[in-house]
C-alpha positions in Angstrom: 0.0 0.1 0.1 1.2 3.4 -1.1 0.2 6.7 0.4 -0.9 7.8 -3.1 -3.6 5.1 -2.9 -5.3 6.5 0.2 -7.9 9.0 -0.5 -8.4 12.1 1.7 -5.5 11.6 4.1 -2.6 13.4 2.4 -1.9 15.5 5.8 -1.6 12.4 7.9 0.7 10.8 5.2 2.9 13.7 5.0 3.3 13.8 8.8 4.3 10.1 8.7 6.9 10.2 5.9 8.5 13.2 7.6 8.7 11.5 11.0 10.5 8.7 9.1 12.9 10.9 7.1 13.8 12.6 10.2 14.7 9.3 12.0 12.0 9.8 14.6 10.2 6.2 14.3 8.8 5.4 17.6 8.6 1.5 18.3 4.9 1.8 19.2 2.2 3.6 17.6 -1.5 3.7 17.7 -3.6 4.6 14.5 -6.8 5.7 16.0 -9.6 6.0 13.3 -12.0 4.0 11.3 -10.6 1.4 9.0 -13.0 2.7 6.3 -11.3 6.2 6.6 -7.9 4.7 6.2 -6.5 3.8 9.5 -5.1 0.3 8.8 -4.3 1.6 5.1 -2.0 4.3 6.6 -0.3 1.8 9.1 0.5 -0.3 6.4 1.8 2.2 4.1 3.7 3.7 6.9 5.5 0.4 7.3 6.1 -0.1 3.5 7.5 3.5 3.4 9.8 2.6 6.3 11.0 -0.7 4.5 11.3 0.9 1.1 14.9 1.0 -0.5 14.0 3.7 -2.9 11.8 6.2 -1.2 10.4 9.1 -3.6 10.3 12.8 -2.6 8.3 15.3 -4.4 8.0 19.1 -4.4 4.9 21.1 -4.8 2.3 18.2 -4.8 -0.1 16.9 -2.3 2.2 14.5 -0.9 5.7 15.2 0.1 7.1 11.6 -0.1 5.8 7.9 -0.9 7.5 4.6 -1.2 8.7 3.6 -4.6 6.4 0.7 -5.3 9.0 -1.0 -7.4 11.7 -2.2 -5.0 11.7 -5.9 -4.0 10.5 -4.7 -0.4 7.5 -2.7 -1.9 6.4 -5.5 -4.2 6.2 -7.8 -1.2 4.2 -5.3 0.7 1.9 -4.8 -2.2 0.9 -8.5 -1.6 1.2 -8.3 2.0 3.8 -11.2 1.8 6.8 -9.3 3.3 8.6 -11.7 5.7 9.0 -9.1 8.4 5.3 -8.0 8.5 3.2 -9.9 11.0 -0.6 -9.4 10.8 -2.9 -10.0 13.9 -6.8 -9.6 13.7 -10.0 -10.7 15.2 -10.9 -14.3 14.5 -12.8 -17.0 15.5 -13.5 -20.9 14.4 -15.3 -21.5 11.1 -15.9 -24.6 8.9 -12.2 -24.5 8.0 -10.9 -25.0 11.5 -11.0 -28.3 13.2 -10.6 -26.9 16.6 -12.8 -24.0 18.2 -10.4 -23.2 20.8 -6.7 -23.3 19.8 -6.9 -21.1 16.8 -5.1 -17.8 16.0 -4.5 -15.2 13.3 -2.2 -17.8 11.7 -5.0 -20.0 10.7 -6.5 -17.2 8.7 -3.4 -15.4 7.1 -4.3 -16.3 3.4 -8.2 -15.2 3.9 -7.1 -11.9 5.7 -4.7 -11.0 3.1 -7.4 -11.8 0.4 -9.8 -9.7 2.3 -7.4 -6.7 2.5 -6.4 -6.9 -1.1 -9.9 -7.1 -2.2 -11.2 -4.1 -0.2 -7.6 -2.1 -0.4 -7.4 -2.3 3.2 -10.5 -0.3 3.7 -12.9 -3.1 4.6 -14.8 -2.8 7.8 -14.6 -5.3 10.5 -18.2 -6.3 9.6 -17.1 -7.1 6.2 -14.4 -9.2 7.5 -16.6 -11.2 9.6 -18.8 -11.8 6.5 -15.7 -12.9 4.4 -14.6 -15.5 7.1 -18.3 -16.5 7.9 -18.1 -15.9 11.5 -20.8 -13.1 11.7 -22.7 -14.9 14.5 -19.5 -15.6 16.5 -17.5 -13.6 19.1 -14.3 -12.8 17.3 -11.2 -11.7 19.4 -7.4 -11.5 19.3 -6.4 -14.4 21.7 -3.6 -16.2 23.5 -2.3 -17.8 20.2 -1.7 -14.7 18.7 0.3 -13.5 21.7 2.7 -16.4 21.8 3.1 -16.1 18.0 3.9 -12.2 18.3 6.4 -12.7 21.1 8.1 -15.4 19.1 8.2 -13.4 15.9 9.5 -10.2 17.4 12.5 -12.4 19.1 13.6 -13.4 15.7 16.2 -11.5 13.5 14.5 -9.5 10.7 14.6 -11.6 7.3 15.7 -8.5 5.3 17.9 -6.7 7.8 15.2 -3.9 8.5 12.5 -3.6 11.0 10.3 -6.4 12.4 6.8 -5.2 12.0 3.7 -6.0 13.7 0.2 -4.6 12.8 -2.5 -5.5 15.0 -5.9 -4.6 13.4 -8.9 -3.8 15.8 -6.5 -4.1 18.6 -9.3 -3.3 21.0 -10.5 -6.8 20.6 -7.4 -8.3 22.3 -8.2 -10.6 25.3 -6.6 -10.2 28.5 -3.6 -12.4 27.8 -2.9 -10.8 24.5 -3.1 -7.3 25.8 -0.8 -8.3 28.7 1.7 -9.6 26.2 1.6 -6.3 24.2 2.1 -4.1 27.2 5.1 -6.2 28.4 6.6 -5.9 24.9 5.8 -2.2 24.7 7.7 -1.8 28.2 10.8 -3.9 26.9 10.8 -3.6 23.0 13.5 -5.5 21.1 15.7 -3.3 18.9 14.5 -2.6 15.2 10.9 -3.5 16.3 7.9 -1.7 15.1 4.3 -2.4 16.7 1.5 -0.6 15.0 -2.1 -0.9 16.7 -5.0 -0.1 14.6 -8.0 1.0 16.9 -11.4 2.2 16.1 -12.2 2.6 19.8 -9.6 3.6 22.2 -12.1 3.7 25.2 -11.9 -0.2 25.0 -8.1 -0.2 25.3 -6.0 -0.4 28.6 -4.8 3.0 29.5 -1.2 1.6 30.3 -1.1 0.6 26.6 -2.2 3.8 25.3 0.2 5.7 27.5 2.9 3.7 26.0 2.3 4.5 22.2 2.6 7.4 19.9 -1.0 8.4 18.9 -1.8 9.0 15.1 -5.3 10.3 15.0 -6.8 9.6 11.8 -9.7 11.8 10.8 -12.9 10.6 9.6 -13.0 10.8 5.4 -16.3 11.8 4.1 -15.8 9.7 1.2 -15.6 6.6 3.4 -18.2 4.0 3.1 -19.1 2.8 6.8 -20.8 -0.2 7.1 -24.4 0.8 8.3 -27.4 -1.3 8.0 -29.7 0.0 5.3 -32.6 -0.1 7.7 -31.0 1.5 10.7 -32.5 4.8 10.5 -36.1 3.3 10.1 -35.4 0.8 12.9 -34.3 3.7 15.3 -37.3 5.9 14.4 -39.6 3.1 15.1 -37.9 2.2 18.4 -37.8 5.9 19.7 -41.5 6.2 18.9 -42.6 2.9 20.7 -40.4 4.1 23.7 -42.9 7.0 24.2 -45.9 4.7 24.0 -44.4 1.7 25.5 -46.8 -0.6 23.9 -45.5 -4.0 25.0 -46.9 -6.1 22.1 -45.3 -3.7 19.3 -42.1 -3.4 21.5 -41.9 -7.1 21.9 -41.9 -7.6 18.1 -39.2 -4.9 17.7 -37.1 -6.6 20.2 -37.7 -9.9 18.7 -36.5 -8.5 15.3 -33.2 -7.4 16.9 -32.7 -11.0 18.6 -32.8 -12.4 15.1 -29.7 -10.3 13.9 -26.2 -11.3 14.3 -24.4 -10.2 17.3 -22.1 -7.8 15.2 -25.3 -6.3 13.6 -26.7 -5.8 17.2 -23.6 -4.0 18.2 -23.2 -1.9 15.2 -27.0 -0.8 15.5 -26.2 0.2 19.3 -23.3 2.3 17.9 -25.4 4.0 15.4 -28.1 4.8 18.0 -25.7 6.0 20.5 -23.9 8.4 17.9 -27.5 9.6 16.9 -28.4 10.6 20.6 -24.8 12.4 20.7 -25.7 14.3 17.3 -29.1 15.2 18.7 -27.7 16.6 22.0 -25.2 18.8 19.9 -28.2 19.9 17.7 -30.3 20.8 20.6 -27.8 22.2 23.1 -25.1 23.6 20.8 -27.0 24.7 17.7 -24.8 22.5 15.5 -26.3 21.0 12.3 -27.8 17.5 12.6 -25.4 15.4 10.6 -27.6 12.4 10.3 -30.9 11.9 8.4 -33.6 9.6 9.8 -35.5 9.7 6.7 -38.4 11.4 8.5 -38.5 15.1 8.5 -40.9 15.3 11.4 -38.7 13.2 13.5 -35.5 14.9 12.3 -37.1 18.2 13.6 -38.7 17.1 16.9 -36.6 14.3 18.4 -33.4 16.3 19.0 -35.2 18.4 21.5 -35.6 15.4 23.6 -31.8 15.0 24.4 -30.8 17.5 27.0 -28.2 17.9 29.5 -30.4 16.3 32.3 -30.6 12.9 30.4 -27.6 12.7 27.9 -25.3 11.2 30.4 -27.8 8.5 31.5 -28.5 7.7 27.8 -24.8 7.2 27.1 -24.2 5.0 30.1 -27.0 2.8 29.1 -25.7 2.4 25.7 -22.2 1.8 26.9 -23.5 -1.0 29.2 -25.5 -2.6 26.4 -22.6 -2.7 24.0 -20.5 -4.1 26.4 -23.2 -6.8 27.3 -23.5 -7.7 23.6 -19.7 -8.3 23.5 -20.0 -10.7 26.4 -22.9 -12.7 24.6 -25.6 -11.6 26.8 -29.2 -12.8 25.7 -30.3 -10.4 23.1 -34.2 -10.2 24.2 -33.4 -9.4 27.9 -30.7 -6.9 26.8 -32.9 -5.0 24.3 -35.9 -5.0 26.6 -34.0 -3.7 29.7 -32.2 -1.0 27.5 -35.7 0.0 26.0 -37.0 0.7 29.6 -33.8 2.6 30.6 -34.0 4.8 27.5 -37.9 5.4 27.9 -37.4 6.4 31.4 -34.5 8.9 30.6 -36.3 10.4 27.6 -39.4 11.2 29.8 -37.3 13.0 32.4 -35.6 15.6 30.0 
């Protein structure tokens, strides 16, 4: 991946190439931002530029520099086959694996490379789950990945440069993996580069965050985020039901959510929580509503329901619900309880 292939992120790309050219490479960096906006693509382009043997520098263009794309190192990066690049990502057992416990990223390297190349490293985690056919499972980065990473970083690099680790969706590391990373960050081996690609830093250990150099990747408006086509309509129906609290229709809505995959449930909760925040900013700061619910009357009236008196309780309710989904909570119970909490908060604005 070259920086020129990543749309909308030239400012970040120029900062990254300048850091390398000045010899200020930090051994641990966190690329914080949506994958669809280029966080993973930037991390891999950064590693490719660092390893490139014929870096290109420009004057007067949108990019100050880029990897050449032609040297042996670049060609291997273009296929994600560089021997010093190690990729870790959320995974779960599928029909290919014989075991449901002793699996790791090593079991799915070919599938992950295929997925990244197909989506130009901009594919969402939901699309990855679909690609691997694990939509109904809880994908994490687990113990096996921790052992493999420690072993990989203990070896001498194949081509005399950096040993590079990219951990995509690092917030999905389990406890063992997170602790291994923390120890590695505290005692790094020479010529080691660890790049954590994170979409939600609130789910990362503060001790890990404090030991990494932060690269904030802004949202690119041209990015195509994975959002269910029916999320706006689903949200409007839900909010209206919470004012009436008709148990029959609410139960039907909850049954519909129960029938969705766990990842779809979680993405809807993220969508709904973001909608509340935007409504709060519209109602209390006069900012434009950057979300369209597909219902003009709802667009105009609902933001007034989100005030300083209930936004904190609403956010807390969604945070707990998202956490519960990730812990395999029973969906019907979860969404029914969440509905009651939201209904109560909205009526006490």
